[in-house]
Backbone as JSON, one array per atom type, in Angstrom:
{
  "sequence": "XXXXXXXXXXXXXXXXXXXXXXXXXXXXXXXXXXXXXXXXXXXXXXXXXXXXXXXXXXXXXXXXXXXXXXXXXXXXXXXXXXXXXXXXXXXXXXXXXXXXXXXXXXXXXXXXXXXXXXXXXXXXXXXXXXXXXXXXXXXXXXXXXXXXXXXXXXXXXXXXXXXXXXXXXXXXXXXXXXXXXXXXXXXXXXXXXXXXXXXXXXXXXXXXXXXXXXXXXXXXXXXXXXXXXXXXXXXXXXXXXX",
  "N": [[-29.42, -19.32, 4.16], [-27.02, -18.14, 5.42], [-26.25, -20.01, 7.1], [-25.51, -21.88, 5.2], [-23.39, -20.75, 3.96], [-21.46, -20.61, 6.17], [-20.95, -23.16, 6.67], [-19.84, -23.87, 4.19], [-17.14, -22.73, 4.29], [-16.41, -23.87, 6.57], [-16.14, -26.49, 5.63], [-14.13, -25.77, 3.5], [-12.0, -24.79, 5.48], [-11.28, -27.3, 6.75], [-10.56, -28.81, 4.59], [-8.27, -27.79, 3.8], [-7.83, -26.71, 1.4], [-7.61, -23.63, 1.0], [-4.97, -21.79, 2.04], [-5.25, -20.22, 4.57], [-5.94, -18.08, 7.83], [-8.07, -19.46, 10.36], [-10.43, -17.41, 10.71], [-10.54, -16.03, 8.6], [-11.09, -18.0, 6.73], [-13.72, -18.64, 7.49], [-15.1, -16.4, 7.5], [-14.92, -15.38, 4.79], [-16.88, -16.77, 2.76], [-19.36, -15.73, 3.88], [-18.88, -13.23, 3.34], [-18.83, -13.02, 0.39], [-21.47, -14.06, -0.02], [-22.92, -11.91, 0.99], [-21.94, -9.86, -0.75], [-22.84, -10.75, -3.17], [-25.74, -10.71, -2.87], [-26.13, -7.67, -2.2], [-25.27, -6.77, -4.85], [-27.16, -7.54, -6.25], [-29.12, -5.76, -5.38], [-27.81, -3.35, -6.1], [-28.07, -3.46, -9.13], [-31.16, -3.34, -8.88], [-31.5, -0.75, -8.0], [-30.46, 0.63, -10.06], [-32.37, 0.13, -12.18], [-34.58, 1.2, -11.11], [-33.72, 3.83, -11.2], [-32.8, 5.54, -9.34], [-30.66, 7.72, -7.8], [-30.12, 7.96, -5.05], [-30.58, 5.4, -3.83], [-28.9, 3.76, -5.35], [-26.46, 5.07, -4.67], [-26.21, 4.34, -2.2], [-26.53, 1.61, -2.02], [-24.35, 1.07, -3.43], [-22.17, 2.1, -1.89], [-22.28, 0.37, 0.36], [-21.69, -2.01, -1.19], [-19.17, -1.57, -1.93], [-17.69, -1.35, 0.62], [-17.88, -4.03, 1.34], [-16.35, -5.18, -0.44], [-13.87, -3.87, 0.29], [-13.67, -5.19, 3.06], [-13.32, -7.89, 2.1], [-10.64, -7.79, 0.72], [-9.29, -6.95, 2.85], [-9.36, -9.16, 4.69], [-8.8, -11.51, 3.18], [-6.26, -10.48, 2.27], [-4.8, -10.26, 4.61], [-5.22, -12.75, 5.83], [-4.31, -14.75, 4.19], [-1.72, -13.88, 3.88], [2.08, -14.46, 3.56], [4.99, -14.61, 5.07], [8.55, -14.65, 5.19], [11.71, -14.96, 6.56], [14.81, -14.81, 4.86], [18.01, -16.16, 5.55], [21.72, -15.72, 5.23], [21.89, -15.2, 2.43], [23.44, -15.46, -0.94], [24.91, -13.75, -3.58], [23.94, -13.71, -6.68], [22.85, -16.01, -6.55], [20.07, -17.85, -6.84], [16.94, -17.99, -4.86], [14.52, -20.28, -3.54], [11.29, -18.99, -2.19], [8.16, -18.83, -0.52], [6.58, -19.49, -2.75], [8.01, -17.98, -4.6], [10.77, -17.03, -6.76], [13.88, -15.82, -6.15], [16.4, -13.42, -6.64], [19.48, -11.92, -5.79], [21.8, -9.19, -6.59], [24.84, -7.39, -7.43], [25.69, -6.24, -5.1], [26.59, -3.72, -2.9], [28.46, -1.18, -1.13], [28.49, 2.1, -0.28], [29.14, 5.67, 0.3], [27.46, 8.88, 0.93], [27.38, 11.96, -0.96], [27.05, 14.13, 0.05], [28.1, 16.09, 3.45], [28.08, 15.9, 6.9], [28.63, 17.46, 10.27], [29.56, 15.6, 12.9], [29.24, 15.08, 16.42], [30.13, 13.31, 18.05], [32.36, 12.36, 16.9], [33.5, 14.45, 16.32], [34.04, 15.46, 13.55], [34.04, 16.09, 10.31], [31.79, 14.5, 8.14], [30.74, 11.83, 5.94], [27.1, 12.17, 5.17], [25.39, 10.01, 5.32], [25.56, 6.39, 4.94], [25.19, 3.74, 2.65], [23.73, 0.58, 1.74], [23.18, -1.21, -1.13], [21.4, -3.46, -3.39], [20.43, -5.47, -6.26], [17.29, -6.71, -7.23], [15.91, -9.56, -8.53], [12.77, -11.12, -9.26], [10.81, -13.86, -9.47], [7.75, -14.96, -10.48], [5.2, -17.28, -11.1], [5.81, -17.21, -14.1], [6.39, -14.65, -14.6], [8.46, -11.92, -14.42], [10.22, -9.66, -12.04], [11.57, -6.72, -11.42], [13.94, -5.0, -9.08], [15.06, -2.62, -6.4], [17.09, -3.06, -3.56], [17.53, -1.26, -0.54], [19.37, -0.18, 2.32], [20.05, 2.27, 4.73], [22.47, 4.18, 6.83], [22.73, 6.55, 9.18], [25.09, 8.26, 10.84], [24.4, 10.24, 12.75], [21.64, 9.66, 13.27], [20.91, 6.99, 13.04], [20.14, 3.72, 11.77], [18.33, 3.15, 8.51], [15.99, 1.23, 6.93], [14.58, 0.61, 3.84], [11.75, -0.43, 2.49], [11.09, -2.53, -0.25], [8.62, -2.43, -2.57], [6.49, -4.58, -4.51], [4.12, -4.72, -7.14], [2.07, -7.3, -8.22], [0.1, -9.17, -10.46], [-1.47, -10.69, -8.87], [-0.96, -9.79, -6.28], [0.99, -8.01, -3.87], [4.13, -7.78, -3.21], [6.44, -7.75, -0.76], [9.56, -6.57, 0.27], [12.67, -6.43, 2.35], [15.9, -5.58, 3.59], [17.14, -7.63, 6.5], [18.46, -6.53, 9.11], [18.85, -7.3, 11.44], [19.52, -9.95, 11.52], [22.01, -10.04, 10.41], [24.67, -9.32, 10.99], [27.13, -8.66, 9.58], [26.42, -6.99, 7.52], [25.6, -4.73, 9.14], [27.91, -3.8, 10.06], [29.3, -3.19, 7.82], [27.81, -0.97, 6.93], [28.14, 0.83, 9.19], [30.77, 1.26, 9.33], [31.44, 2.23, 6.98], [31.73, 5.08, 6.49], [34.27, 5.45, 7.44], [36.01, 4.35, 5.68], [37.09, 1.91, 5.99], [35.14, -0.3, 5.29], [33.69, -3.34, 4.05], [32.2, -5.13, 1.64], [29.72, -7.24, 2.23], [29.6, -10.8, 1.98], [27.26, -12.21, 1.73], [23.75, -11.94, 2.81], [20.74, -10.95, 4.84], [17.29, -11.32, 4.25], [13.9, -10.18, 4.26], [10.88, -11.46, 3.1], [7.67, -10.81, 1.87], [4.52, -11.86, 0.98], [1.43, -10.82, 0.09], [-1.53, -11.61, -0.96], [-4.13, -10.41, -3.48], [-4.21, -7.73, -2.23], [-4.72, -5.75, -3.6], [-7.4, -5.44, -3.74], [-8.04, -4.04, -1.45], [-7.51, -1.27, -1.92], [-9.26, -1.03, -4.34], [-11.74, -1.18, -3.08], [-11.72, 1.26, -1.45], [-11.39, 3.07, -3.46], [-13.81, 2.48, -4.61], [-15.82, 2.99, -2.56], [-15.44, 6.04, -2.53], [-16.7, 6.48, -4.97], [-19.16, 5.73, -4.58], [-20.04, 7.22, -2.2], [-19.96, 9.8, -3.5], [-21.67, 9.45, -5.71], [-24.11, 9.2, -3.99], [-24.23, 11.48, -2.68], [-24.59, 13.19, -4.65], [-27.32, 12.35, -5.39], [-28.78, 13.24, -3.08], [-28.2, 15.92, -3.08], [-29.57, 16.45, -5.68], [-32.42, 15.52, -4.94], [-33.0, 17.65, -2.94], [-32.88, 19.72, -4.55], [-35.2, 19.33, -6.07], [-37.11, 19.29, -4.26], [-36.92, 22.04, -3.58], [-37.56, 23.18, -5.55], [-40.24, 22.44, -5.98], [-41.8, 23.71, -3.44], [-41.13, 26.25, -4.14], [-42.87, 26.32, -6.4]],
  "CA": [[-28.11, -18.82, 3.25], [-25.93, -17.86, 6.21], [-25.56, -21.52, 7.69], [-24.81, -22.78, 4.17], [-22.04, -20.15, 3.77], [-20.74, -21.12, 6.92], [-20.76, -24.71, 6.32], [-18.77, -24.06, 3.08], [-16.29, -22.11, 4.99], [-16.05, -24.97, 7.56], [-15.39, -27.52, 4.85], [-12.84, -25.05, 3.07], [-11.11, -24.68, 6.5], [-11.0, -28.59, 7.27], [-10.06, -29.54, 3.59], [-6.81, -27.1, 3.74], [-7.62, -26.15, 0.16], [-7.56, -22.33, 0.95], [-4.5, -21.66, 3.04], [-5.49, -18.83, 5.29], [-6.44, -18.43, 9.21], [-9.44, -19.72, 10.4], [-11.09, -16.27, 10.73], [-10.73, -15.71, 7.1], [-11.89, -19.04, 5.82], [-15.18, -18.75, 7.82], [-15.87, -15.19, 7.08], [-14.86, -15.26, 3.39], [-18.0, -17.28, 2.35], [-20.26, -14.93, 4.25], [-18.8, -11.89, 2.51], [-19.29, -13.27, -0.77], [-23.08, -13.97, 0.01], [-23.3, -10.57, 1.08], [-21.51, -9.04, -1.76], [-23.94, -10.97, -4.32], [-26.92, -9.73, -2.47], [-25.91, -6.07, -2.65], [-25.0, -6.61, -6.28], [-28.64, -7.47, -6.83], [-29.49, -4.31, -5.02], [-27.45, -2.19, -7.4], [-28.92, -3.65, -10.36], [-32.62, -3.01, -8.89], [-31.48, 0.58, -8.02], [-30.34, 1.21, -11.44], [-33.79, -0.07, -12.8], [-35.44, 2.23, -10.47], [-33.17, 5.06, -11.67], [-32.72, 6.18, -8.28], [-29.26, 8.0, -7.36], [-29.83, 7.72, -3.77], [-30.66, 3.91, -3.77], [-28.04, 3.21, -6.0], [-25.41, 5.39, -4.07], [-26.39, 3.65, -0.75], [-26.11, 0.08, -2.27], [-22.86, 0.85, -4.08], [-21.41, 2.17, -1.0], [-22.33, -0.97, 0.99], [-20.89, -3.06, -1.96], [-17.53, -1.15, -1.72], [-17.34, -1.67, 2.05], [-17.77, -5.54, 1.44], [-15.01, -5.48, -1.28], [-12.71, -3.69, 1.25], [-13.64, -6.28, 3.9], [-12.99, -9.0, 1.38], [-9.45, -7.74, 0.44], [-8.6, -7.01, 4.11], [-9.41, -10.55, 5.28], [-8.0, -12.3, 2.26], [-4.58, -10.09, 2.08], [-4.25, -10.52, 6.02], [-5.21, -14.06, 6.23], [-3.58, -15.4, 3.27], [-0.08, -13.58, 3.59], [3.15, -15.36, 3.94], [6.45, -13.94, 5.44], [9.68, -15.53, 5.63], [13.21, -14.45, 6.78], [15.86, -15.74, 4.26], [19.27, -15.96, 6.07], [22.7, -16.19, 4.39], [21.59, -15.29, 0.91], [24.43, -15.24, -1.69], [24.69, -12.94, -4.42], [23.68, -14.29, -7.93], [22.24, -17.47, -6.22], [18.53, -17.88, -6.82], [16.56, -19.01, -3.59], [12.9, -20.25, -3.29], [10.54, -18.74, -1.02], [6.68, -18.66, -0.67], [6.46, -19.67, -4.19], [8.78, -16.93, -5.57], [12.32, -17.24, -6.96], [14.58, -14.45, -5.78], [17.88, -13.39, -6.81], [20.33, -10.76, -5.38], [23.09, -9.28, -7.36], [25.36, -6.07, -7.6], [25.63, -5.64, -3.85], [27.6, -2.47, -3.19], [28.28, -0.05, -0.01], [28.8, 3.59, -0.61], [28.91, 7.0, 1.1], [26.73, 10.0, 0.31], [28.38, 12.96, -1.44], [26.77, 15.22, 1.11], [28.61, 15.73, 4.65], [27.55, 16.74, 8.13], [29.43, 17.28, 11.37], [29.46, 14.67, 13.92], [29.92, 15.62, 17.49], [30.85, 12.32, 18.8], [33.84, 12.03, 16.44], [34.3, 15.91, 16.22], [34.73, 15.46, 12.6], [33.06, 15.96, 9.19], [31.85, 12.65, 7.55], [29.52, 11.86, 4.92], [25.73, 12.28, 5.96], [24.99, 8.5, 5.3], [26.39, 5.27, 4.11], [24.2, 2.96, 1.99], [23.94, -0.62, 1.08], [22.27, -1.64, -2.11], [21.33, -4.64, -4.07], [19.34, -5.29, -7.34], [16.57, -7.87, -6.64], [14.84, -10.22, -9.68], [11.94, -11.9, -8.76], [10.25, -14.6, -10.57], [6.58, -15.51, -9.81], [4.15, -17.7, -12.32], [6.25, -17.18, -15.41], [6.53, -13.25, -14.43], [9.94, -11.5, -13.83], [9.95, -8.29, -11.66], [13.16, -5.99, -10.8], [13.8, -3.63, -8.08], [16.61, -2.48, -5.69], [16.93, -3.06, -2.06], [18.65, -0.42, -0.28], [19.32, 0.2, 3.75], [21.05, 3.43, 5.24], [23.03, 4.21, 8.1], [22.94, 7.88, 9.38], [25.72, 8.51, 11.95], [23.86, 11.28, 13.51], [20.52, 9.26, 13.56], [20.53, 5.62, 13.29], [19.85, 2.92, 10.42], [16.86, 3.03, 8.09], [15.72, 0.34, 6.03], [13.51, 1.12, 2.96], [11.18, -1.57, 1.79], [10.96, -2.7, -1.73], [7.11, -3.04, -3.04], [6.11, -4.99, -6.07], [2.72, -4.93, -7.35], [1.93, -8.01, -9.37], [-1.24, -9.46, -10.85], [-1.99, -11.52, -7.66], [-0.99, -9.0, -5.12], [1.83, -7.04, -3.4], [5.45, -8.39, -2.65], [7.29, -6.71, 0.05], [10.97, -7.06, 0.46], [13.71, -5.65, 2.67], [17.05, -6.2, 4.3], [16.93, -7.84, 7.84], [19.74, -6.32, 9.66], [18.91, -8.09, 12.83], [20.25, -11.24, 11.36], [23.17, -9.69, 9.4], [25.91, -8.26, 11.65], [28.25, -8.13, 8.54], [25.87, -5.88, 6.94], [25.4, -3.44, 10.0], [29.23, -3.28, 10.15], [29.51, -2.61, 6.52], [27.24, 0.28, 6.97], [28.43, 1.73, 10.1], [32.2, 1.3, 9.0], [31.65, 2.67, 5.39], [32.4, 6.45, 6.39], [35.62, 5.31, 7.88], [36.92, 4.03, 4.61], [37.27, 0.65, 6.24], [33.99, -1.26, 4.87], [33.98, -4.41, 3.14], [31.04, -5.8, 1.12], [29.58, -8.76, 2.81], [29.33, -12.02, 1.14], [25.79, -12.6, 2.01], [22.72, -10.96, 3.53], [19.53, -11.52, 5.24], [16.2, -10.19, 3.6], [12.49, -10.79, 4.79], [9.78, -11.44, 2.15], [6.15, -11.02, 2.53], [3.58, -12.06, -0.16], [0.16, -10.37, 0.52], [-2.31, -11.74, -2.19], [-5.25, -9.64, -3.35], [-4.33, -6.59, -1.5], [-5.43, -4.41, -4.42], [-8.95, -5.33, -3.29], [-8.22, -3.08, -0.35], [-7.54, -0.17, -2.68], [-10.44, -0.89, -5.1], [-12.84, -1.08, -1.95], [-11.48, 2.59, -0.97], [-11.91, 3.71, -4.51], [-15.52, 2.19, -4.83], [-16.27, 3.82, -1.65], [-15.53, 7.27, -2.81], [-17.77, 6.68, -5.83], [-20.55, 5.34, -3.81], [-20.18, 8.44, -1.54], [-20.29, 10.81, -4.68], [-23.21, 9.2, -6.22], [-25.12, 9.29, -2.97], [-24.29, 12.86, -2.35], [-25.27, 13.8, -5.92], [-28.85, 11.99, -5.27], [-29.23, 13.86, -2.01], [-28.64, 17.17, -3.84], [-30.84, 16.2, -6.63], [-33.62, 15.59, -4.37], [-33.2, 18.89, -2.32], [-33.35, 20.71, -5.76], [-36.59, 18.92, -6.51], [-37.91, 19.66, -3.03], [-37.06, 23.35, -3.43], [-38.58, 23.76, -6.91], [-41.82, 22.08, -5.43], [-41.95, 24.55, -2.61], [-41.06, 27.54, -4.93], [-43.96, 26.62, -7.31]],
  "C": [[-26.94, -18.74, 4.06], [-25.08, -18.98, 6.8], [-24.78, -22.15, 6.44], [-23.45, -21.85, 3.94], [-21.03, -20.45, 5.0], [-20.24, -22.3, 6.86], [-19.59, -24.59, 5.14], [-17.42, -23.52, 3.64], [-15.51, -23.05, 5.83], [-15.35, -26.0, 6.65], [-14.14, -27.15, 3.96], [-11.83, -25.5, 4.19], [-10.6, -26.21, 6.79], [-10.1, -29.25, 6.01], [-8.54, -28.92, 3.38], [-6.79, -26.78, 2.14], [-7.06, -24.56, 0.01], [-6.26, -22.01, 2.2], [-4.27, -20.25, 3.57], [-5.98, -19.31, 6.96], [-7.69, -18.83, 9.0], [-10.87, -18.89, 10.31], [-11.55, -15.64, 9.24], [-11.41, -16.76, 6.52], [-13.45, -19.15, 6.37], [-15.94, -17.57, 7.39], [-15.79, -14.89, 5.64], [-16.23, -15.78, 2.69], [-19.32, -16.31, 2.72], [-20.16, -13.39, 3.53], [-19.35, -11.79, 1.18], [-20.78, -13.34, -1.01], [-23.49, -12.51, 0.01], [-23.02, -9.56, -0.19], [-22.73, -9.45, -3.07], [-25.28, -10.52, -3.93], [-26.83, -8.16, -2.57], [-25.41, -5.84, -4.03], [-26.17, -6.69, -6.82], [-29.24, -6.05, -6.4], [-29.22, -3.29, -5.84], [-28.09, -2.19, -8.55], [-30.35, -3.19, -10.05], [-32.27, -1.44, -8.65], [-31.51, 1.29, -9.07], [-31.76, 0.83, -12.56], [-34.74, 0.95, -12.28], [-34.84, 3.48, -10.99], [-33.14, 6.1, -10.43], [-31.2, 6.52, -7.85], [-29.07, 7.6, -5.96], [-29.73, 6.2, -3.36], [-29.26, 3.41, -4.33], [-26.54, 3.71, -5.25], [-25.08, 4.52, -2.91], [-25.86, 2.08, -0.88], [-24.59, -0.06, -3.01], [-21.85, 1.11, -2.99], [-21.18, 0.87, 0.03], [-21.76, -1.99, 0.22], [-19.35, -2.82, -1.74], [-16.86, -1.52, -0.35], [-17.19, -3.22, 1.97], [-16.49, -6.0, 0.66], [-13.88, -5.1, -0.46], [-12.39, -4.63, 1.9], [-13.01, -7.51, 3.08], [-11.36, -8.96, 1.32], [-8.76, -7.7, 1.86], [-8.32, -8.51, 4.74], [-8.86, -11.44, 4.47], [-6.27, -12.03, 2.19], [-4.03, -10.53, 3.59], [-4.24, -12.16, 6.28], [-4.37, -14.89, 5.37], [-1.91, -15.14, 3.02], [0.83, -14.44, 4.12], [4.29, -14.49, 4.11], [7.34, -14.78, 5.85], [10.99, -14.64, 5.52], [14.3, -15.37, 5.72], [17.32, -15.19, 4.79], [20.31, -16.21, 5.0], [22.44, -16.21, 3.06], [22.83, -14.76, 0.1], [24.05, -14.53, -2.81], [24.7, -13.89, -5.68], [23.44, -15.68, -7.59], [20.93, -17.34, -6.26], [17.98, -18.64, -5.47], [15.01, -19.03, -4.05], [12.29, -19.8, -2.02], [9.15, -18.31, -1.27], [6.35, -18.72, -2.21], [6.94, -18.42, -5.08], [10.26, -17.51, -5.92], [12.94, -15.91, -6.96], [15.75, -14.6, -5.97], [18.48, -12.06, -6.47], [21.63, -10.69, -6.41], [23.52, -7.77, -7.12], [25.09, -5.55, -6.13], [26.9, -4.72, -3.72], [27.25, -1.78, -1.83], [28.92, 0.93, -0.37], [28.32, 4.53, 0.32], [28.17, 8.01, 0.26], [27.93, 10.94, 0.01], [28.46, 14.21, -0.41], [27.59, 14.89, 2.4], [27.86, 16.22, 5.78], [28.74, 16.61, 9.13], [28.76, 16.57, 12.53], [30.2, 14.86, 15.11], [30.6, 14.76, 18.05], [32.37, 11.87, 18.4], [34.5, 13.45, 16.15], [34.85, 15.94, 14.94], [33.7, 15.69, 11.45], [33.13, 14.8, 8.26], [30.48, 12.74, 6.83], [28.07, 11.61, 5.74], [25.32, 10.79, 5.93], [25.85, 7.6, 4.58], [25.07, 4.42, 3.85], [24.76, 1.57, 1.26], [22.89, -0.93, 0.2], [22.6, -2.9, -2.87], [20.07, -4.93, -5.19], [18.61, -6.72, -7.1], [15.71, -8.42, -8.24], [14.19, -11.25, -8.97], [10.81, -12.81, -9.87], [8.94, -15.22, -10.06], [5.54, -15.94, -10.99], [4.55, -17.32, -13.45], [6.49, -15.36, -15.53], [7.81, -12.84, -13.97], [9.7, -9.98, -13.48], [11.26, -7.84, -11.27], [12.81, -5.11, -9.83], [15.21, -3.7, -7.5], [16.05, -2.28, -4.26], [18.04, -2.21, -1.54], [18.38, -0.23, 1.62], [20.32, 1.29, 4.05], [21.32, 3.69, 6.34], [23.51, 5.67, 8.32], [23.64, 7.97, 10.53], [24.93, 9.43, 13.14], [22.39, 10.93, 14.09], [20.32, 7.92, 13.94], [20.44, 4.85, 11.71], [18.35, 2.87, 10.07], [16.71, 2.03, 7.11], [14.42, 0.64, 5.1], [13.24, -0.28, 2.32], [10.9, -1.44, 0.51], [9.45, -3.07, -1.98], [6.74, -3.05, -4.28], [4.93, -5.45, -6.3], [2.64, -6.02, -8.53], [0.2, -8.33, -9.55], [-2.03, -10.23, -9.7], [-2.15, -10.75, -6.66], [0.1, -8.21, -4.89], [3.09, -8.17, -2.83], [6.23, -7.47, -2.17], [8.46, -7.23, 0.42], [11.85, -5.85, 1.3], [14.82, -6.32, 3.53], [16.77, -6.35, 5.86], [18.27, -7.69, 8.26], [19.68, -6.88, 10.98], [19.65, -9.33, 12.79], [21.48, -11.09, 10.49], [24.11, -8.72, 10.13], [26.89, -7.85, 10.68], [27.78, -7.14, 7.91], [25.96, -4.73, 7.69], [27.08, -3.03, 10.02], [29.49, -2.87, 9.06], [29.15, -1.19, 6.37], [27.78, 1.21, 7.76], [30.07, 2.01, 10.0], [32.54, 2.05, 7.79], [32.39, 4.16, 5.48], [33.76, 6.81, 6.81], [36.72, 4.99, 6.75], [37.27, 2.79, 4.82], [36.19, -0.38, 6.02], [34.51, -2.06, 4.09], [32.44, -4.93, 2.87], [30.95, -7.13, 1.77], [29.07, -9.7, 1.87], [27.95, -12.4, 0.88], [25.1, -11.78, 2.92], [21.66, -11.63, 3.92], [18.38, -10.8, 4.72], [15.03, -11.0, 4.09], [11.77, -10.4, 3.67], [8.35, -11.54, 2.61], [5.28, -10.87, 1.37], [2.11, -11.94, 0.13], [-0.83, -10.57, -0.9], [-3.41, -10.66, -2.25], [-5.56, -8.49, -2.7], [-4.81, -5.35, -2.38], [-6.93, -4.11, -4.49], [-9.27, -4.32, -2.27], [-8.32, -1.81, -1.2], [-8.76, 0.12, -3.59], [-11.52, -0.55, -4.18], [-12.87, 0.49, -1.67], [-12.0, 3.4, -2.34], [-13.6, 3.57, -4.63], [-16.26, 3.07, -3.79], [-16.59, 5.32, -1.86], [-16.72, 7.38, -3.94], [-19.0, 6.56, -5.4], [-21.08, 6.83, -3.07], [-20.64, 9.76, -2.39], [-21.54, 10.67, -5.07], [-24.38, 9.49, -5.13], [-25.36, 10.75, -2.56], [-25.01, 13.64, -3.51], [-26.79, 13.47, -5.91], [-29.39, 12.63, -4.3], [-29.69, 15.41, -2.66], [-29.77, 17.27, -4.87], [-31.91, 16.26, -6.05], [-33.97, 16.84, -3.49], [-33.6, 19.94, -3.44], [-34.7, 20.45, -5.9], [-37.6, 19.5, -5.36], [-38.12, 21.28, -3.1], [-37.92, 23.98, -4.57], [-39.98, 23.6, -6.58], [-42.15, 23.1, -4.6], [-42.03, 25.89, -3.2], [-42.51, 27.69, -5.98], [-45.45, 26.36, -6.6]]
}
């Protein structure tokens, strides 16, 4: 069975049906095989009405679900940096249609003392833009932002959008956008100009929810196994006392 699973992985790898790295393509059929075996053990433990066996089998099953999620999301994820993205102009990237709008630069209402300037200035400046993403007929909205703290530096906040197929990560790419960096660092002086275009990085991680599902299932398996051990200990104590 293991050889057959490896053969399936090799066929998929050379056929190019599944867009993932070699390790993921070869390992995934093995994990699915182990998953099927453990699923049978879970059903068998239910028929035996054994909490210990069920908890152990369920925990192993959860670990496989977690591994499948890790391999698929890591092996099949796609990342791209889009330069010179203009406002209200849709762009296509990794099977997504992305549109930015309402780009604005502003200062915080709170102020701090800056030693270099020897002056009271806004605590931070921030650049924000609304984001609309279309994937497989579904539309998702969010906000991208990056902040500049004169006393600390620039902080880029990623936007994470959960979809039916996985997670989409977006953030401003300031390394490829001097105009945005200049807009942030000059905002508190009142000389800031909103850039006409920006750079963003987009990452699509499919089936990432399998990772979190695996973690939840592991907690369930551990709890059930603990309950089974506790029940067995109570049974042994009653037998000793009798």
